[in-house]
LODRENTOR-282435 format. One line per field, with one value per residue (C-alpha): residue number from 1; residue in one letter; x, y, z. Coordinates in steps of 0.2 Angstrom, whole numbers. Layout:
! residues N
kegu	c(NUM,...)
vexpa	c(A,...)
X	c(X,...)
Y	c(Y,...)
Z	c(Z,...)
//
This chain:
! residues 365
kegu	c(1,2,3,4,5,6,7,8,9,10,11,12,13,14,15,16,17,18,19,20,21,22,23,24,25,26,27,28,29,30,31,32,33,34,35,36,37,38,39,40,41,42,43,44,45,46,47,48,49,50,51,52,53,54,55,56,57,58,59,60,61,62,63,64,65,66,67,68,69,70,71,72,73,74,75,76,77,78,79,80,81,82,83,84,85,86,87,88,89,90,91,92,93,94,95,96,97,98,99,100,101,102,103,104,105,106,107,108,109,110,111,112,113,114,115,116,117,118,119,120,121,122,123,124,125,126,127,128,129,130,131,132,133,134,135,136,137,138,139,140,141,142,143,144,145,146,147,148,149,150,151,152,153,154,155,156,157,158,159,160,161,162,163,164,165,166,167,168,169,170,171,172,173,174,175,176,177,178,179,180,181,182,183,184,185,186,187,188,189,190,191,192,193,194,195,196,197,198,199,200,201,202,203,204,205,206,207,208,209,210,211,212,213,214,215,216,217,218,219,220,221,222,223,224,225,226,227,228,229,230,231,232,233,234,235,236,237,238,239,240,241,242,243,244,245,246,247,248,249,250,251,252,253,254,255,256,257,258,259,260,261,262,263,264,265,266,267,268,269,270,271,272,273,274,275,276,277,278,279,280,281,282,283,284,285,286,287,288,289,290,291,292,293,294,295,296,297,298,299,300,301,302,303,304,305,306,307,308,309,310,311,312,313,314,315,316,317,318,319,320,321,322,323,324,325,326,327,328,329,330,331,332,333,334,335,336,337,338,339,340,341,342,343,344,345,346,347,348,349,350,351,352,353,354,355,356,357,358,359,360,361,362,363,364,365)
vexpa	c(X,X,X,X,X,X,X,X,X,X,X,X,X,X,X,X,X,X,X,X,X,X,X,X,X,X,X,X,X,X,X,X,X,X,X,X,X,X,X,X,X,X,X,X,X,X,X,X,X,X,X,X,X,X,X,X,X,X,X,X,X,X,X,X,X,X,X,X,X,X,X,X,X,X,X,X,X,X,X,X,X,X,X,X,X,X,X,X,X,X,X,X,X,X,X,X,X,X,X,X,X,X,X,X,X,X,X,X,X,X,X,X,X,X,X,X,X,X,X,X,X,X,X,X,X,X,X,X,X,X,X,X,X,X,X,X,X,X,X,X,X,X,X,X,X,X,X,X,X,X,X,X,X,X,X,X,X,X,X,X,X,X,X,X,X,X,X,X,X,X,X,X,X,X,X,X,X,X,X,X,X,X,X,X,X,X,X,X,X,X,X,X,X,X,X,X,X,X,X,X,X,X,X,X,X,X,X,X,X,X,X,X,X,X,X,X,X,X,X,X,X,X,X,X,X,X,X,X,X,X,X,X,X,X,X,X,X,X,X,X,X,X,X,X,X,X,X,X,X,X,X,X,X,X,X,X,X,X,X,X,X,X,X,X,X,X,X,X,X,X,X,X,X,X,X,X,X,X,X,X,X,X,X,X,X,X,X,X,X,X,X,X,X,X,X,X,X,X,X,X,X,X,X,X,X,X,X,X,X,X,X,X,X,X,X,X,X,X,X,X,X,X,X,X,X,X,X,X,X,X,X,X,X,X,X,X,X,X,X,X,X,X,X,X,X,X,X,X,X,X,X,X,X,X,X,X,X,X,X,X,X,X,X,X,X)
X	c(23,25,12,10,15,15,30,22,17,7,6,-10,-27,-33,-34,-15,-14,-30,-23,-7,-16,-26,-10,-3,-19,-18,0,-5,2,-7,-3,-4,-11,-10,-22,-20,-39,-54,-59,-50,-55,-39,-41,-57,-69,-58,-59,-70,-89,-92,-78,-81,-69,-61,-62,-78,-83,-77,-59,-60,-60,-48,-43,-56,-71,-80,-86,-105,-118,-117,-99,-99,-104,-92,-92,-94,-82,-95,-97,-78,-78,-92,-84,-67,-76,-84,-68,-59,-73,-72,-53,-47,-34,-29,-33,-30,-38,-33,-15,-3,14,27,43,51,69,80,81,97,92,89,71,62,55,38,32,14,4,18,21,35,33,47,44,53,44,36,25,22,5,1,-2,1,-15,-6,7,0,12,14,25,37,28,35,25,15,21,17,0,-12,-28,-33,-22,-30,-24,-37,-34,-43,-57,-74,-88,-90,-102,-90,-80,-96,-93,-75,-61,-52,-36,-34,-16,-15,-22,-26,-42,-46,-41,-53,-67,-65,-63,-79,-89,-82,-87,-105,-103,-88,-76,-62,-46,-35,-17,-6,11,5,-11,-25,-24,-41,-42,-58,-66,-72,-65,-75,-88,-75,-68,-50,-45,-50,-39,-24,-26,-29,-15,-2,1,-2,16,24,40,38,21,25,28,11,3,13,10,27,17,2,-8,-21,-39,-52,-67,-83,-84,-92,-76,-70,-87,-88,-70,-75,-88,-74,-78,-67,-54,-37,-22,-3,5,7,24,21,9,11,1,-17,-14,-8,4,0,13,8,11,-7,-11,-27,-34,-39,-46,-41,-27,-32,-17,-22,-4,-5,3,20,21,18,32,41,40,54,66,75,79,95,94,76,71,80,84,66,59,53,55,71,64,62,45,40,54,67,84,93,83,77,60,54,42,29,12,2,16,13,20,27,25,12,1,-12,-1,-8,-26,-39,-36,-18,-14,-19,-6,7,4,5,22,30,25,32,48,49,45,59,71,66,78,64,48,37,28,37,34,40,42,30,36,33,42)
Y	c(-60,-43,-35,-19,-23,-13,-8,-17,-35,-39,-57,-61,-52,-54,-39,-35,-37,-26,-13,-13,-12,3,12,8,15,31,33,32,14,0,-15,-33,-43,-62,-72,-91,-93,-92,-75,-59,-62,-70,-84,-78,-91,-104,-98,-106,-103,-93,-81,-63,-49,-43,-25,-16,-11,7,0,-15,-6,-4,13,22,11,10,-6,-7,-7,-1,5,-2,-20,-34,-41,-60,-70,-70,-51,-49,-60,-49,-33,-39,-45,-28,-19,-29,-25,-7,-6,-2,-15,-31,-44,-62,-75,-94,-89,-96,-88,-102,-92,-75,-72,-57,-52,-47,-28,-27,-30,-47,-61,-67,-84,-89,-103,-105,-87,-76,-57,-45,-31,-17,-20,-34,-33,-50,-50,-68,-68,-84,-95,-107,-110,-115,-116,-133,-131,-145,-151,-167,-182,-173,-183,-199,-194,-208,-196,-183,-167,-152,-134,-120,-119,-136,-131,-126,-130,-140,-153,-166,-165,-167,-178,-179,-174,-160,-150,-133,-127,-108,-94,-80,-73,-87,-101,-94,-92,-109,-117,-109,-114,-132,-133,-132,-150,-157,-157,-144,-138,-123,-128,-112,-107,-92,-87,-80,-61,-54,-36,-26,-24,-7,7,22,17,15,0,-4,-3,16,19,10,22,37,35,29,12,3,7,12,1,1,-5,-20,-32,-29,-33,-47,-61,-62,-64,-72,-66,-53,-59,-45,-49,-40,-52,-67,-76,-75,-80,-95,-101,-99,-113,-125,-130,-125,-124,-118,-128,-125,-132,-151,-159,-171,-182,-201,-212,-206,-198,-180,-179,-163,-153,-160,-178,-183,-193,-191,-199,-186,-188,-172,-159,-143,-131,-113,-109,-96,-95,-91,-80,-90,-83,-99,-92,-80,-94,-90,-72,-74,-66,-61,-74,-80,-98,-101,-94,-78,-61,-51,-33,-17,-10,-21,-16,-29,-27,-35,-31,-14,-15,-30,-26,-35,-31,-40,-47,-47,-32,-26,-8,-9,-20,-18,-23,-40,-34,-25,-10,-9,-15,1,12,-1,-3,16,16,1,7,25,17,6,20,30,15,13,18,19,25,24,10,0,-13,-29,-46,-60,-77,-96,-102)
Z	c(-233,-225,-213,-204,-186,-170,-159,-145,-142,-126,-120,-111,-112,-94,-83,-84,-103,-106,-95,-105,-121,-115,-110,-127,-136,-125,-130,-149,-151,-160,-149,-154,-140,-139,-128,-126,-121,-131,-124,-118,-100,-93,-80,-72,-79,-71,-53,-41,-43,-27,-28,-25,-25,-9,-16,-20,-38,-36,-33,-45,-62,-76,-83,-93,-89,-72,-65,-67,-53,-36,-33,-15,-20,-21,-39,-42,-53,-67,-66,-68,-83,-91,-86,-94,-110,-112,-108,-122,-135,-132,-134,-152,-151,-161,-148,-155,-145,-146,-149,-136,-136,-137,-135,-136,-142,-144,-162,-171,-171,-152,-152,-149,-160,-153,-159,-157,-167,-179,-184,-178,-176,-173,-162,-152,-135,-126,-111,-102,-94,-92,-74,-64,-65,-77,-64,-47,-33,-25,-10,-5,10,18,12,-1,-16,-8,0,-5,-3,-15,-18,-25,-28,-28,-47,-47,-35,-42,-29,-12,-18,-25,-8,3,18,17,29,22,26,18,17,18,27,15,9,-4,8,22,9,2,19,26,10,12,30,25,18,26,41,37,45,40,42,43,48,58,67,55,54,52,46,46,29,33,44,49,35,21,13,18,0,0,15,7,-8,2,14,2,11,-5,-10,6,8,27,26,16,30,37,20,13,26,34,51,43,27,31,29,25,36,40,56,48,44,62,69,58,63,81,79,76,58,50,63,62,67,66,50,51,51,37,28,30,18,20,37,43,57,67,76,93,86,84,68,58,43,29,12,4,5,-4,-7,-6,-9,-23,-40,-48,-64,-80,-91,-97,-115,-109,-106,-122,-117,-108,-90,-91,-78,-62,-57,-51,-67,-59,-69,-65,-65,-55,-55,-70,-81,-85,-77,-92,-108,-114,-121,-110,-96,-85,-79,-66,-54,-35,-27,-44,-37,-24,-14,-27,-42,-46,-44,-55,-45,-47,-65,-74,-65,-67,-85,-88,-78,-87,-105,-101,-96,-111,-123,-115,-118,-136,-149,-162,-154,-170,-180,-193,-206,-199,-205,-201,-206,-202,-187)
//
């Protein structure tokens, strides 16, 4: 059976995939978008309940649709979910939810074969925009695998109530780690374990949110500024002053990274041992692009995309949107995916040998 199919398949319908679909529609293409979840809202419904964006609404919108409400408010998780759902419904794009991409392979004609839910579609271009939530990063901490308490990742965390009264160590010093630790400290005894001192950065400078300054000054994409923003000397934590004040009370407190876990104890850098109930890993994520394993050279030995600016170093027609520091500090955020999507699609179109729609074969896998 033959179907009219687009030149472009976008994998993922979260913020990155929707931005890619928007860029495609602006270019006159009819993208086919696969989304494994039941709604085109990405991973947002699975983040912790109290999450709020670290950027204001005016800097948290996708192209073509402002974020509703006061442009200076900081949207909640549920507000982002509603925004993405509305954005998807306004796109004139074929978004197929509940369709998980199983694999991508090179096709004999130089394009790609994308298999999802038992069907294989041939296409000229693929944009991988599945983000990282499906692949939480679990660092190789000494004793972690044999720890007899509870080990959680922020991907597992929803609210503090189930952990009330417990002794908790949060590993990590970024925005989410600090926000979760402070929330937990209202119900439990909490320590932030980090390799560097916490680095607080003012949320506002001279009356403007820091994200506006980053965009105005070009620091978002300045190579020399990257060490200041990537956490090599501690991950920057945006703060109005309330986080610093709460940590100054001693719950949560911040300590240097422990040397190891031993049974149900943590061994601190000064040699002290302390029993703990929960180790919560606020250690981030890695791109969830395992479906590209069959595209030789697309991923490195750690399963990370090999790319420059979101364009594959090996395969013409293969691109990525939503990777951390893909082109700028904002690349993995609502604020940054739109510009990256337009850049990547433009590069892919220039690479394409046949930049027009075709009738392509859809067959059983």
